[in-house]
N, C-alpha and C positions, 0 to 999 in steps of 0.2 A: 505493500500501499504507501507506504515511504517513497518507495520509487516512482512509482507513477504520479504522485504529486511533483517531486522533484522535474519526473520528465512534463507534464504539461505545465510548471514554472518555464523550465528552461525552454522548450521549444515555442511556448508562446509569445516567450519578451523576446525571441529571436524576430517572430512572425511581425510584430508590435516594433521593434525597431526596426526591420526591412522594410513592411510596406506598411507604412502610415496611413496610405490610403483605405485601408480595407475600415477604418473606423467612419462609421456612416452616422449621418447628423439622427437625435433622434427624435423619435416621431411627437406631434403633437401629442399632449396631456391625453390622455383616456385611449389611443389608439394604439391598436398593436402595433410593431415593425413589422414591414413587409417581409416576406417569405421568402425564402433563396429560391431560384426557379428549376424546378427539375427537368429543363432543358437541355443540356447538352449532353451529348452522346457517349456512349462506352468509348475510351480508350482504345485505340490498336496496341498489337502486340510493340511494336515498335518505340510507343509511348512509355508502355508498361515498362519495358525494357532500361530506358530513360531516368524513369522514377527508380527502379532497381540500380539502378549504376548511382544513381544520386544515394540511397541512401547506404548502399554496403562502403561507401568514400567515406561519409562520413561516419558512419558506425568503424572506422579501419582511423579514425582517428584525422582526416586528411578532407581537405576543400574541395569540391567537386571544382575541375578543373572548366568549366567551359556549360553554358546552360542557366545559368544562376544571374542574378540580377547585381549590380555592383554594391548595394545595399545590404543584400544577404552575405556575399563576399565578406565585407565590411564584417558584418555579424559573426560570421563563426570565426573565434578566437580558440587558439587553443584552451583556453582553459573550459568555453565552454562544450569545445567536440571532446573534453576529457568529462566531462559532466554527464555531456548525452551520452556516453559510451560506458559510463559507471551506469546509467540509472536503465540502460537496455540489459549490462551483463547479466544480471540476476535471471533473467529467459534462455538462456544458453546462444546457440547458435543460430543465425539467423539462418533461415528457410527459404521463403519467397512472399511476394506480394502478391496478394488475392485481391481481386476489384468488389469496392460494394457498392458504389454507385457515383455518380457527376452531377452535380447543381451548377449553375452561374450566379456569382454574385456582382453585382454592378458590370464592369468590364471584363471581371477575373473569371476564370472557368477551376470548379473545384474539382479534385480527384480525390477520392474517399478509398482508402484501401486497410485491410487487416495485413499488417506486417506479421507473420507465423514463423514461431521461433522453436528450437525442439522443447521448450518448456513452458511452452504460453502463446499470445501475441496480444498484438497492442494493435490498434487503431490509429491510423496515422493519416493525413492529411497534405496533398501538392496544390500548390495554388499557380496556376500560371498568368499573364499577363497576353492580349492581345496578340504578343509578339512571340509568345510561346515559349517565355523564359520566366524559370519558375523564381519566383519574389515571395511566395510564404512554405512553411514545411511546418507541422506542428501534431502533437496530439490530435486524435480527432474523436474526442468525449462522443459522437452521435453514434459513433460504430460501434457494435458486438466485441466486447473484448474478454469471450473465454478462458479465462487464466484456465 
């Protein structure tokens, strides 16, 4: 449980510093926030492969070489990479990403996956901008997490 909270804090912190455009204005008082659109198509195998490469690179303690925004690159400090590794270490060896769903929010496409490890799984989300650049990566609290 403690590791899950650490992952949430670390990954959400990275996303918030990397992509401040995700902050949406609050709806008027008494009105619910608009839901994310469920219109994004499922990813092709190449995109899932790209996310898998990104994820395994981060888990190995390295900053991905390409395909990420400058803000993401700057946010991936060695300290943060170590904390992410430590947070996922209890789940064992990473096995695969399993696609859950895709949606859009503003001009961003969000891809929800279940990261499957040998000892459990964790929901993760990858966010792309209109140029297909990864601008966000964090724990997905809406994904099923069958530990």
